[in-house]
N, C-alpha and C positions, 0 to 999 in steps of 0.2 A: 228090271231087277237083277242087277252084280248078287255073286253068289255070296260075296264080298260083303254087301250090303244088310244081305239073309243072316250069313251066321254072325250080322255083330243085331243079329235081335229087331232090322228096323222091318217093317212087316205093309199093307196096309195100301191103300191105293191114292190117297194124300204124297204121302212120303214115292210113289212109283209117280205120279203125275210129276214133281217137284224134280223126281231122279229126272223122268226124261224130259223135262224144260231146258237140265242142266245149274238147275240148284242143288243138288246136293252129290257130289263128288264119290266115289267106288277107292275109301279112303276105312282105316281104321285105326281111330275111329272116325266117323264120319263126318265130315265137312259138307255144311250148311252154308252158302247164301240166302240173308238174308236180305229182304228189301221194303222201306218204308213206304204204309200209302199216305194216300191222299189224305185221311184222318191223323197217318201219321205225321208228317208235317203241318197240318195244322197243331198239331200239338206238341210240338216243337218250338213251333213260333209261339206260341202262348208258355210255358215252360222260362224261354227265352222271357219272353218280357216280365212277368216274374222275375223269374230273376236279377234284372235289371232293375225292378224299380225297387227290391230289398240292395242292392246293394246304391243307391242313389239314396237310399234312407235309413242305411245301416245303423249311422250317432243318437242317433231318435227309434230306431229303433230297439236297442239294447239303454235309451234310458230308460227304456219306459218295463224293458222286460227284469232291467232295474227296481225299479218301482216296483211291478208286483212282487218280488220275489220279497222285495223288503217290505209290502204288505203283509203278506201270506206268515212271513217269519213271526211277525209280531202276538199273531195269537196262538191261542191253547192249546195242546198239541190234541185235546179233544174235539178241536170245532170241524168243524165240517167242510165241505165249499166257499158255502153262504157268509160265514164263519160263526154259525150256530149248532151250540152242539146239541153232540148226538151218540145214541146209544145212556140215556143217563135221564 
């Protein structure tokens, strides 16, 4: 570990291992390179699929949200989530 990293307060075997592999650079503040794991790549595919589905159904989602908001705005202020008066 370089004196510069030590001076910045970076210690520990995990950081040393990353520094030895070239993933941590001796700069202030420390520059760290990250790579996505295989699980991270899988998650990226799932998040992209979710985003695409949301974009494909954007209009239906907006209409559903408007119906939901309209239904809830017609309730009395003391009504709970199920439309039942609470605290009385």
